[in-house]
C-alpha positions, -999 to 999 in steps of 0.1 A, spaced: -12 -328 -143 -15 -336 -106 23 -336 -101 25 -302 -118 -2 -288 -96 15 -301 -65 49 -286 -76 34 -251 -77 5 -253 -52 23 -269 -23 51 -242 -21 25 -215 -24 4 -229 4 35 -233 26 46 -197 19 11 -184 28 10 -204 60 44 -191 71 36 -155 63 2 -156 81 16 -172 113 34 -141 127 2 -119 123 -18 -145 143 8 -148 169 8 -110 176 -29 -111 183 -27 -141 206 -1 -124 228 -27 -99 240 -55 -124 244 -38 -142 272 -30 -112 294 -52 -115 324 -51 -79 337 -76 -58 317 -56 -25 316 -25 -44 304 -45 -63 278 -61 -31 265 -27 -14 264 -14 -43 244 -43 -40 219 -36 -2 217 1 -8 208 -9 -33 182 -34 -9 167 -8 19 166 17 -4 149 -8 -15 123 -18 21 116 19 31 112 24 3 87 -7 13 67 0 50 67 13 61 33 47 77 31 44 114 24 66 126 -5 94 149 6 91 172 -24 56 187 -21 67 220 -35 84 204 -65 53 184 -72 31 215 -74 56 232 -97 58 201 -119 20 201 -122 20 238 -131 46 232 -158 27 202 -172 -5 223 -174 14 251 -192 28 225 -216 -6 210 -222 -22 244 -229 6 253 -254 1 219 -271 -37 224 -273 -33 259 -288 -9 245 -314 -32 217 -326 -62 240 -326 -49 256 -357 -45 223 -376 -72 219 -403 -89 185 -397 -114 185 -425 -93 197 -454 
């Protein structure tokens, strides 16, 4: 069992360490800047980059989405009207 655990856990730990290293390196670059204005500008750039990465991508077809929702609502209303006439207790 130990060898199986090592076969899967070790690569997972290595992949996690490799993926986490660049994020830590980006933060450390600003820490070692001596001049306060430059250091604050560096932190601001990092913050802007992170905000841009986290920002969701807006769909390009907003008008089509609204029309699709309207069509779905019309279809649902027609369906509910049609099943309303079905006798459920007969």
